[in-house]
C-alpha positions, 0 to 999 in steps of 0.5 A: 751942272748936274744934281746928284741925290743919294738915298740912305742906302747909298750912304748907309755905310763908310764903304758906300760913302767912299763909293759915292765920293768916287761917283760924284768926282768921276767926271771931273765936272762940277756937281751939286750933291744932295744926301739923305741920312744914313739908312736907319738913322731917321728911324732912330731919331723918330724913336728918340722923339717918341720916347720924349713925347712919352716923357721917357728920357731914359729910353731916349738916352739909350737910343742916343747912346746906341746911335752915337757908338754906331757913328763913332765906329763909322769914323774909324772905318771912314777916315784914315788920318787922325786929324779928320778922325778927331775933327769928325769925332768933335763934330759928332760929340756936339751933335749928340750933346745937342740931342741929349739936351732935348731930354731935359726940357718940354718936348713939342713937335718943333723939337721933333723936327729939329731932332729928325733933321740931325740925320742929314746934317750928320751924313753931309758933314761926314761926307764933306770931311771925308772928301776934304781928307781926300783932297777934293775941292768940296763945300758944304751948304746948309739946306736951312739957308735956302730951302723953305716952304710957304704958309701952305707947307708947300716949297717956295720955288721963288725964294729957293731960287733967289737964295740958292743963286746968291749962295752959289754966286758967293761960292763959285768955282768949287768942284763939289757942292753938298747939301742936305735933302729932306730938311728945310725951314717953314714960312716962320723960319722954324726947322721943318721937312719935306716929309719922308722921301723928301730928299728926291723933292730937294734934288728936283727943287735944286735942279730947277733953281739952278737950271741943271743939265740933269737931276740924278736920283741914285738908289739901290736898284737899276732904275724903275722896273716894269713891274715889282721885282719883289713879287714878279719874275723876269722884270726889267728896268724901263729905260725911258718914261714920260714925267706923267708916266713916272708920276703915275707909277710913283703914286700907285706904288713904285717905291723908287721915286717920291711922287712929288719929286718930278714936278719941279723938274717937269715944269723946268724941262730938266730930265731926271735919271734914276741910277743904281749906286751898286751898278753905276754903269747901268743906264738906269731910267731917264724921265723926260717930256718925251712920249713914246707912242703906242707903248705900255711901259710898266705896272705898279700896285698900291696896297691897303686900299678900302673901297666904299660904295654908296647906293641911293635911289634918290641920287637919280637926277639929284643935283649936288649929290656928288658934291655932298659926298666929296665934301664928307671926304674933304672934311676928314682930309681923306683923298680919293684914288678911284671913282665910278658912278652910275645913276643910283650909286657911286663907288670910291677907293681910299688909302687912308682909313683913319677916319673910315668910321666917321666917313661911313656914318656921314655917308649913311645920311644919303644912302646905303653904304658898303665897305670892302677892305684889304683891296689893292689898285693895280695900275698899268702905265704907258701911252694909253690915249683913247686913240690907241685902239685895243690897249684897254683890251690887252690889259683887261684880257690879262685880268680875265681870271681876276675878280675886278671890283672897279676899273678907272680908264680915261682920267689920264692918257697914261693910266688904266687902273683896276681895283682888286682884292689884295689876295689876288695882287701877285697873280694879277701882277704876274699875269700882266707881266706875262701878257704885256712884257714877256709874251714876245719872248716866250 
């Protein structure tokens, strides 16, 4: 069985929902389908929650009414029979009455999670109803019955596998199984979620639990490109990536894939294929455990980076200096992206400056602190093992006209990263594409 996940843009209109239905039934083989909320819906639900936090039920009701009318219009376009139009309208009426109920009571973060979960619940019910209208053997399974996180807010793979296996055994023989992405229950049984972009994670966890043949992530681009097509000319889809390469690209800015998505699939040895709903016959990108030796695959960029340098003559031979520095970042739950050390100083980059002032004040106890904002990390990914002599020279040569604040090489066999000014990002990405991917063609 294959697992097929469709994002918000893939189910963003009645016409696209119809296309998804055709895609999942094309092979005639059983499939497990994971759906996101229709594009724009989650933002509206978050807006409703924001109004309720601000004790403005009138504002919340205005957004609810607007969203409700949008969905009633979708019903008219999606279904052809009065029976299924009426069935779906009745379902939507209950849904929006449920949302309105939150405007009459004390609002907490628990209620917000419930509100945001309704986007996926609506999209999966609408899709299931459409497929039933078309005579397709489809069943809707609630993700809240098997998708759970533990007390550390991490997915509980043992629980997920046990519950989902039992549910599938009770519902054998269907052609299409549909469930919600993103949403889950926490260790206390409350409605929760896997954070934004978590539908990819859902698909990967389900694929691992079912020992799926393949996990397909369907979106609106034909696979992961070798550079950012919004910024760089002449990019191409990368046809194959190692799991580690895909994880590096996702972490350092390739928006097509959620950074945590590949982990369950990687450990289960299940390939992940990135596909385009607009061009379903395009091969897309396959992600697996195969390393192509001696090949640079892609470049990605991570914006909104802040560089912090602490210089101290006391650091020389001072045991525990780095531990003290790292503990400061840990105390403010701020992750470090890149790090470089010398005998008298250490430089780091972060992508979360929410506690920057507090961190700098703490660091000043140990040395002179310098902060550079509006920075960017450029990440080059491929088989960059140190035994592949010359790859670092090729990449640095492409950056010869770009001021580089820091270089990270050797922490991974799949990544060399450059910290530069954000103003130089476009030129750096284009130079790397010209040097690494387009040089042979010119």
